PyMOL CGO cylinders between C-alpha atoms (Angstrom):
from pymol import cmd
from pymol.cgo import CYLINDER

trace = [
    CYLINDER, 21.16, -5.38, -9.08, 20.25, -2.34, -6.99, 0.3, 1, 1, 1, 1, 1, 1,
    CYLINDER, 20.25, -2.34, -6.99, 19.05, -3.14, -3.48, 0.3, 1, 1, 1, 1, 1, 1,
    CYLINDER, 19.05, -3.14, -3.48, 15.66, -1.70, -2.47, 0.3, 1, 1, 1, 1, 1, 1,
    CYLINDER, 15.66, -1.70, -2.47, 15.87, 0.26, 0.81, 0.3, 1, 1, 1, 1, 1, 1,
    CYLINDER, 15.87, 0.26, 0.81, 14.55, -1.76, 3.73, 0.3, 1, 1, 1, 1, 1, 1,
    CYLINDER, 14.55, -1.76, 3.73, 12.80, 1.26, 5.27, 0.3, 1, 1, 1, 1, 1, 1,
    CYLINDER, 12.80, 1.26, 5.27, 10.86, 1.82, 2.04, 0.3, 1, 1, 1, 1, 1, 1,
    CYLINDER, 10.86, 1.82, 2.04, 9.79, -1.83, 1.99, 0.3, 1, 1, 1, 1, 1, 1,
    CYLINDER, 9.79, -1.83, 1.99, 8.48, -1.55, 5.55, 0.3, 1, 1, 1, 1, 1, 1,
    CYLINDER, 8.48, -1.55, 5.55, 6.63, 1.67, 4.71, 0.3, 1, 1, 1, 1, 1, 1,
    CYLINDER, 6.63, 1.67, 4.71, 4.89, -0.08, 1.81, 0.3, 1, 1, 1, 1, 1, 1,
    CYLINDER, 4.89, -0.08, 1.81, 4.07, -3.17, 3.86, 0.3, 1, 1, 1, 1, 1, 1,
    CYLINDER, 4.07, -3.17, 3.86, 2.77, -1.12, 6.80, 0.3, 1, 1, 1, 1, 1, 1,
    CYLINDER, 2.77, -1.12, 6.80, 0.52, 0.97, 4.53, 0.3, 1, 1, 1, 1, 1, 1,
    CYLINDER, 0.52, 0.97, 4.53, -1.02, -2.12, 2.93, 0.3, 1, 1, 1, 1, 1, 1,
    CYLINDER, -1.02, -2.12, 2.93, -1.30, -4.03, 6.20, 0.3, 1, 1, 1, 1, 1, 1,
    CYLINDER, -1.30, -4.03, 6.20, -3.10, -1.10, 7.82, 0.3, 1, 1, 1, 1, 1, 1,
    CYLINDER, -3.10, -1.10, 7.82, -5.61, -0.73, 4.99, 0.3, 1, 1, 1, 1, 1, 1,
    CYLINDER, -5.61, -0.73, 4.99, -6.03, -4.31, 3.75, 0.3, 1, 1, 1, 1, 1, 1,
    CYLINDER, -6.03, -4.31, 3.75, -5.37, -6.35, 6.91, 0.3, 1, 1, 1, 1, 1, 1,
    CYLINDER, -5.37, -6.35, 6.91, -3.35, -8.89, 4.94, 0.3, 1, 1, 1, 1, 1, 1,
    CYLINDER, -3.35, -8.89, 4.94, -0.81, -11.13, 6.68, 0.3, 1, 1, 1, 1, 1, 1,
    CYLINDER, -0.81, -11.13, 6.68, 2.80, -9.98, 6.62, 0.3, 1, 1, 1, 1, 1, 1,
    CYLINDER, 2.80, -9.98, 6.62, 3.88, -13.07, 4.69, 0.3, 1, 1, 1, 1, 1, 1,
    CYLINDER, 3.88, -13.07, 4.69, 1.50, -12.28, 1.82, 0.3, 1, 1, 1, 1, 1, 1,
    CYLINDER, 1.50, -12.28, 1.82, 2.60, -8.65, 1.66, 0.3, 1, 1, 1, 1, 1, 1,
    CYLINDER, 2.60, -8.65, 1.66, 6.27, -9.61, 1.62, 0.3, 1, 1, 1, 1, 1, 1,
    CYLINDER, 6.27, -9.61, 1.62, 5.61, -12.15, -1.13, 0.3, 1, 1, 1, 1, 1, 1,
    CYLINDER, 5.61, -12.15, -1.13, 4.32, -9.43, -3.47, 0.3, 1, 1, 1, 1, 1, 1,
    CYLINDER, 4.32, -9.43, -3.47, 6.72, -8.21, -6.10, 0.3, 1, 1, 1, 1, 1, 1,
    CYLINDER, 6.72, -8.21, -6.10, 7.73, -4.58, -5.67, 0.3, 1, 1, 1, 1, 1, 1,
    CYLINDER, 7.73, -4.58, -5.67, 5.78, -3.55, -8.77, 0.3, 1, 1, 1, 1, 1, 1,
    CYLINDER, 5.78, -3.55, -8.77, 2.64, -5.24, -7.42, 0.3, 1, 1, 1, 1, 1, 1,
    CYLINDER, 2.64, -5.24, -7.42, 3.03, -3.62, -3.98, 0.3, 1, 1, 1, 1, 1, 1,
    CYLINDER, 3.03, -3.62, -3.98, 3.39, -0.18, -5.54, 0.3, 1, 1, 1, 1, 1, 1,
    CYLINDER, 3.39, -0.18, -5.54, 0.34, -0.79, -7.73, 0.3, 1, 1, 1, 1, 1, 1,
    CYLINDER, 0.34, -0.79, -7.73, -1.72, -1.84, -4.70, 0.3, 1, 1, 1, 1, 1, 1,
    CYLINDER, -1.72, -1.84, -4.70, -0.51, 1.20, -2.75, 0.3, 1, 1, 1, 1, 1, 1,
    CYLINDER, -0.51, 1.20, -2.75, -1.60, 3.49, -5.56, 0.3, 1, 1, 1, 1, 1, 1,
    CYLINDER, -1.60, 3.49, -5.56, -5.01, 1.84, -5.77, 0.3, 1, 1, 1, 1, 1, 1,
    CYLINDER, -5.01, 1.84, -5.77, -5.61, 2.02, -2.00, 0.3, 1, 1, 1, 1, 1, 1,
    CYLINDER, -5.61, 2.02, -2.00, -4.43, 5.64, -1.89, 0.3, 1, 1, 1, 1, 1, 1,
    CYLINDER, -4.43, 5.64, -1.89, -6.84, 6.54, -4.70, 0.3, 1, 1, 1, 1, 1, 1,
    CYLINDER, -6.84, 6.54, -4.70, -9.72, 4.79, -2.92, 0.3, 1, 1, 1, 1, 1, 1,
    CYLINDER, -9.72, 4.79, -2.92, -8.89, 6.74, 0.24, 0.3, 1, 1, 1, 1, 1, 1,
    CYLINDER, -8.89, 6.74, 0.24, -8.75, 10.01, -1.69, 0.3, 1, 1, 1, 1, 1, 1,
    CYLINDER, -8.75, 10.01, -1.69, -12.16, 9.37, -3.27, 0.3, 1, 1, 1, 1, 1, 1,
    CYLINDER, -12.16, 9.37, -3.27, -13.68, 8.41, 0.09, 0.3, 1, 1, 1, 1, 1, 1,
    CYLINDER, -13.68, 8.41, 0.09, -12.47, 11.64, 1.66, 0.3, 1, 1, 1, 1, 1, 1,
    CYLINDER, -12.47, 11.64, 1.66, -13.83, 13.65, -1.27, 0.3, 1, 1, 1, 1, 1, 1,
    CYLINDER, -13.83, 13.65, -1.27, -17.21, 11.92, -0.96, 0.3, 1, 1, 1, 1, 1, 1,
    CYLINDER, -17.21, 11.92, -0.96, -17.35, 12.72, 2.75, 0.3, 1, 1, 1, 1, 1, 1,
    CYLINDER, -17.35, 12.72, 2.75, -16.50, 16.35, 2.04, 0.3, 1, 1, 1, 1, 1, 1,
    CYLINDER, -16.50, 16.35, 2.04, -19.17, 16.61, -0.65, 0.3, 1, 1, 1, 1, 1, 1,
    CYLINDER, -19.17, 16.61, -0.65, -21.90, 14.99, 1.47, 0.3, 1, 1, 1, 1, 1, 1,
]
cmd.load_cgo(trace, "trace")
């Protein structure tokens, strides 16, 4: 089994913690696939918010 880089894990956790304010334990309990999915969703929400501000 290939080991996931620790720095990448912390980048993912920090991104989600910053935006969602979830406890570290809950973020670390997420499977990698679920963390990546949440990151993509949050990033898309951020992108749309910025676009809406620009268009206002």
